[in-house]
C-alpha positions as CSV (number, residue, x, y, z in Angstrom):
1,M,112.6,113.9,99.6
2,T,114.5,111.1,99.1
3,F,113.4,108.1,96.6
4,T,112.8,106.1,99.4
5,Q,110.2,108.4,101.1
6,Q,109.0,109.1,97.6
7,F,108.1,105.5,96.9
8,L,106.7,104.8,100.6
9,A,104.5,108.1,100.2
10,E,103.1,107.2,97.3
11,A,102.3,103.7,98.9
12,G,100.6,105.5,101.4
13,E,98.4,106.9,98.7
14,I,97.5,104.1,97.4
15,L,96.5,102.8,100.4
16,R,94.3,105.7,101.6
17,K,92.7,105.6,97.6
18,L,92.3,102.3,97.2
19,D,88.1,101.5,96.5
20,S,87.0,99.2,99.9
21,G,83.7,99.1,98.4
22,A,85.1,96.9,95.0
23,I,87.3,94.7,97.5
24,D,84.0,94.3,99.6
25,R,82.3,93.2,96.4
26,L,84.9,90.7,95.6
27,V,85.2,89.4,98.5
28,A,81.4,89.3,98.5
29,Q,81.8,87.0,95.0
30,L,84.8,84.9,96.3
31,A,82.4,83.7,99.6
32,A,79.7,82.9,97.1
33,L,82.2,80.9,95.1
34,R,82.8,78.8,97.9
35,A,79.2,77.8,98.8
36,R,78.4,77.1,95.4
37,G,81.3,74.7,95.3
38,G,83.2,76.8,92.4
39,R,86.7,76.8,91.6
40,L,89.0,79.9,91.7
41,F,91.5,80.1,88.4
42,I,93.8,82.9,89.5
43,L,95.8,84.0,86.0
44,G,99.2,86.2,85.5
45,V,102.2,87.0,83.5
46,G,105.6,88.0,85.3
47,G,105.7,89.2,88.7
48,S,101.9,88.9,88.6
49,A,102.5,85.2,87.6
50,A,104.5,85.1,90.9
51,N,101.9,86.6,93.2
52,A,99.3,84.2,91.5
53,S,101.3,81.0,92.5
54,H,101.6,82.7,96.3
55,A,98.0,83.4,96.4
56,V,97.0,80.0,95.1
57,N,98.1,78.9,98.5
58,D,96.7,81.6,100.7
59,F,93.0,80.6,99.1
60,R,93.4,77.2,99.4
61,K,95.1,77.2,103.0
62,L,92.9,79.8,104.4
63,A,90.1,80.7,102.8
64,G,89.1,77.1,101.9
65,I,88.4,77.8,98.1
66,E,89.4,75.6,95.8
67,A,92.1,77.4,93.1
68,Y,94.2,76.9,90.8
69,C,97.3,78.9,88.8
70,P,98.4,77.8,85.2
71,T,101.4,79.1,85.7
72,D,102.4,76.8,88.2
73,N,102.8,73.7,85.7
74,V,105.6,74.9,83.6
75,S,106.2,71.9,81.5
76,E,102.6,72.4,80.3
77,L,102.9,76.3,80.0
78,T,106.2,76.1,78.3
79,A,104.9,72.9,76.0
80,R,101.7,75.3,75.3
81,T,103.6,78.1,74.3
82,N,106.0,76.3,72.1
83,D,103.5,74.2,70.3
84,E,100.4,76.7,69.9
85,G,101.6,79.8,71.1
86,W,101.6,82.1,73.8
87,A,99.1,83.7,73.0
88,G,96.3,80.7,73.7
89,V,97.9,79.1,76.9
90,F,95.3,80.2,79.4
91,E,92.6,79.7,77.3
92,A,93.4,75.9,76.6
93,W,94.3,75.4,79.9
94,L,90.8,76.2,81.0
95,R,89.6,74.6,78.3
96,V,91.1,71.1,79.6
97,S,89.9,72.2,83.4
98,R,86.4,72.4,81.9
99,L,86.1,75.6,83.4
100,R,82.4,76.1,84.0
101,P,80.1,79.0,85.1
102,E,80.5,78.1,88.8
103,D,83.9,78.5,88.5
104,L,85.8,82.4,88.8
105,I,89.1,83.5,87.0
106,L,90.8,86.1,88.9
107,V,93.4,87.8,87.1
108,F,96.4,89.3,88.5
109,S,97.9,92.2,86.4
110,V,99.4,95.5,85.9
111,G,97.3,96.5,82.8
112,G,94.9,93.7,82.5
113,G,95.6,92.7,78.4
114,S,95.0,94.7,75.5
115,L,95.2,93.3,72.2
116,E,95.2,96.7,70.0
117,K,98.7,97.1,72.2
118,Q,99.6,93.1,72.1
119,I,100.7,93.1,75.8
120,S,99.4,90.0,77.6
121,P,96.7,88.6,74.5
122,N,96.7,85.5,76.7
123,L,95.0,87.2,79.5
124,V,92.4,88.4,76.8
125,A,92.0,85.1,75.2
126,A,91.0,83.6,78.8
127,L,89.0,86.1,79.7
128,Q,87.2,85.3,76.2
129,Y,86.5,82.0,76.7
130,A,85.5,82.6,80.7
131,R,82.5,84.6,79.3
132,S,81.8,82.2,76.4
133,V,81.0,79.7,79.3
134,G,79.3,82.0,81.5
135,A,82.3,82.0,84.5
136,G,82.7,84.7,87.0
137,V,85.8,87.6,86.0
138,A,87.2,89.6,88.9
139,G,90.7,91.2,88.6
140,I,93.1,93.2,91.0
141,V,94.6,95.4,88.2
142,G,96.5,98.5,87.7
143,R,94.7,100.0,85.2
144,A,91.0,100.7,84.8
145,D,91.4,100.8,80.5
146,G,92.7,97.4,80.1
147,Y,90.5,94.3,79.4
148,A,90.4,92.9,82.2
149,A,88.8,95.9,84.1
150,Q,86.4,96.4,81.4
151,V,84.9,93.0,81.3
152,A,85.2,91.8,84.9
153,D,82.2,91.8,87.2
154,V,84.5,93.2,90.1
155,C,87.5,94.5,89.5
156,V,89.8,96.5,92.0
157,V,92.1,99.1,90.3
158,V,95.4,100.1,92.5
159,P,95.1,103.7,92.3
160,E,97.9,105.1,89.5
161,V,99.8,108.1,92.0
162,N,102.9,108.0,89.8
163,P,103.2,106.9,86.3
164,A,107.0,106.0,86.6
165,H,106.0,103.6,89.4
166,L,102.7,101.9,87.4
167,T,104.2,98.3,87.8
168,P,105.8,97.3,91.1
169,H,102.9,99.6,92.8
170,A,100.6,97.2,90.7
171,E,101.9,94.3,91.4
172,A,102.7,95.1,95.1
173,F,99.5,95.9,96.1
174,Q,97.9,92.9,94.4
175,A,99.8,91.4,97.5
176,V,97.9,93.5,99.6
177,V,94.4,93.1,98.1
178,W,94.8,89.6,98.2
179,H,96.0,89.1,102.0
180,L,93.4,91.4,102.9
181,L,90.8,89.5,100.9
182,V,92.1,85.1,102.6
183,S,92.1,87.6,106.2
184,H,88.4,88.7,106.0
185,P,86.2,87.4,108.5
186,D,83.7,86.5,105.2
187,L,86.4,84.5,104.0
188,K,88.8,83.1,106.5
189,T,89.0,79.7,107.6
190,A,92.0,79.0,108.9
191,S,94.8,81.5,110.9
192,G,98.0,81.9,109.9
193,K,101.0,79.4,111.4
194,W,102.3,82.7,113.7
195,E,98.7,84.1,114.7
196,S,97.7,80.6,115.8
197,V,100.7,80.4,118.1
198,R,100.6,83.3,120.2
């Protein structure tokens, strides 16, 4: 089997193993969020930050959900990192946004953060803050033992089928899952451009 065949086979195995029940629970959580007028804050670091930015567009445009991504404001992100440190950038952003119980944090992450391992401590601090104000927490992550999966109301964990490809599969399937979400009939309010001109 070539590397390409192996990688694609792994992706197929992940598709078969994804927890559709968890995805449906996330759909219900997002539908309830929209119905109560809450806001969606999508947090991610690295490749997951790029995914978060794309997802914000889709949730706003295709699902009619008010959504934001702190990493879209590079000036604030870098100023806070420079002046206050990396660990608090998301928490501080959410404080200024007046995060409230009606809102939802959605984490895109490979591992979901860990204070013990000092990986993505900014995600951990943001989720601790979200819990302190009573906001909802959800995630699409690649590890069930990370902080996000442990504290989330609903978390879709991308199955780990090959530890050597944890990161690429986790980040790729964030995109698969969020595109499923905005296409779901319980959330979709508008069609994509190409679908609308068929």
